[in-house]
N, C-alpha and C positions, 0 to 999 in steps of 0.2 A: 278764176272760174272753175279750174280743175279741182281745187280744194273744196269748193261748194258741192261739186258733183260727188266727190268722194265722201264728204260729210252726209249728203243726202242718201247715198248708198248704204253707209254704215247705220244711219238712223233706221232705214227700211229693214235692215237685217238684225236689229236688236231682238225683235220678237217676230218669228215667222211661223205660220201654220203650215203643216204639210202632212205627208203620209209616209210611213215607213216603207222604203223601197227595197232594202236589203238588210239582212241581219247576219253578223258574224258572232256566233254564240261563244266560240273559244276565246275571243278577245273582248267580248261584251261591247261591241260597237255596231252602229247602224248607219245607213245612208238614208237620207230623207229627200223626197221629191217635194219641192215647194214651188209651185208654179213652173217656170222654166228652169229653175235651179235644182240640180242634183248635188247635194252636199258631199263633202269628203266623209270618211269614216269618223263618226262622232260617238262619244260615250253617252249612255243614257242614265238618267237619274233613277235610282232604285229606292225602295222603302228603307233599307238598311244596308250599310257597306262597311261598318267598323268591326268591332269584335263580334257583334251579332250581325249575321248576314242574311239577306233574303234573296230569292231568285224567282222571278216570274218575268222572263224576257218578253220584249215586244214582238209582235208578229207582223209580217209583211201585210200591208194594207191598213194597218192601224193608224188612226189619226193622231197627230202629235204637234208639239210646239218646239221649235229650236230657239233656245235662249242664248244670245251672244252678247255678253256684257259690253264689249267694245264695238259691236256691230260687225265684227269679223267672224263670218260663219265657220271658218276653219277652226276657230277656238270655241265653238258653241257646245252646248250640252242639250240632250233631247229629253223632254218631259212628255211621256206618252200616256195614253189611256183616255183619249177623248172619244166618246161614243159616236160611231158612224151610223149606227142603226139603233133600234130600241134598246134601252137599258134592260138588264135581266130582271129587274123588279121596280115597282113604283111604290113600294111600301117603305116608309121612312123608319119603321121599327126594325127592318131587316138589315143584316150585314151578310153579304152573299158572295161566293166565288163560284163561277160557272166555268167548267173546263170544256175543251173542244170535243171530248167524247161524250158529253152530256152529263157527267157527274157534277153534283152540286153540293157544296158545303154552305149551310145557312144557319145563322143564329138570329132569333127574334128576341130582342131585349125586353119587349113588352110581355110576351108569353113565357119567357125564360126557357125557350126550347131550342136545342141544337139538333139540326137535321142534316144527315149525309145520305144522299141518294145517288143511284146510278153507278155505284162502284162495284167492281167484281170481287176484289180481294182487299182486305184490310190487314195490315201487319204492324204490330206493336212489339218492340223489343226493349226490355228493361233488364238491367244487370242484377237488380235486387228484388223488386216486387212491383206488382200492379194492384191497386186497391180500387174497387168499385164500391163506394160508400153510399148506399141507397137503401131505403126501406123495402123496395120491391125490384126484382131483376127478372126479366122475362126473356127467354130465348125461344124463338119459334122454329128452330131447326134442330138437327142432331148435334150432340156435343161429344167430343172425344177428348179424354184426359189421358195424357201420356205419363203421368206420375201418380202419386198417391192422392187420395181424396180424404180430407178430414172434415167432418160435419160436426159443428159444436151445438147445433140445434136439432130439431126433429127432421128426419128424412121421410118423406111421404112419396109413394108411387102407386100406380094402379097395378103394377106387377114388378117382380124382381127376377132376373135371370141369373143363375149361377151355373157356369159350364153348359150353357144352353138349355138348362132345365128351368121351367117356370115355377116360381114359388107360389103362384096363385092357384094352380090346379094340381100341385104336387102332393102325393100321399106317401105314407110309409106303412110297410107291413109290420103290425105289432099286435100282440095279445098280452094281456096282463098275466095270463097263466102260462103262456109259451112265448117269451120275448123273441125267440128265433123265428117265429112265423105267426100266422094267424091272419085275421082280417086287416085290410088297409085302414089307416086312419082317414078321417074325413079331411078334405082339402081345407085350407085356411079360408075363413070368410072375410 
């Protein structure tokens, strides 16, 4: 009879639904509350953990499943990511990551559009080069370049400043008969 009780317990523990109760980020372990049971520290399944690694740890309160092949929960692994509330999208064409601060990274494969919103700073570091290969590039804010600028095409602007002097309204004193002085030239049009 005791063997039947142990077998029944093991079968019950092969797959258990629960909620993340505690997270140890340094060891990549969690404890799961599943009914009356609080598990020992268990590893969680991640997207990648070989030569390519991903990191998006579970959070306290996140719904999950404990998978225990032998039915022994001390040997289980945690599969997390079950929605406890509304999903961040109901669009089947979207792939989306929503962060706790409200930032969103979204790609819609039907419209071919990548959107990142809600971020304050973006930083890209490349040891050799960055190429933006597109027929049109729009920047809606100020641009600061800390190195040289080479333009292979036409450069167009409504005005050009050189040492704080506007090229648009700038004139020069010049006379054909007296190059050292005379009337100012007309500003460029």
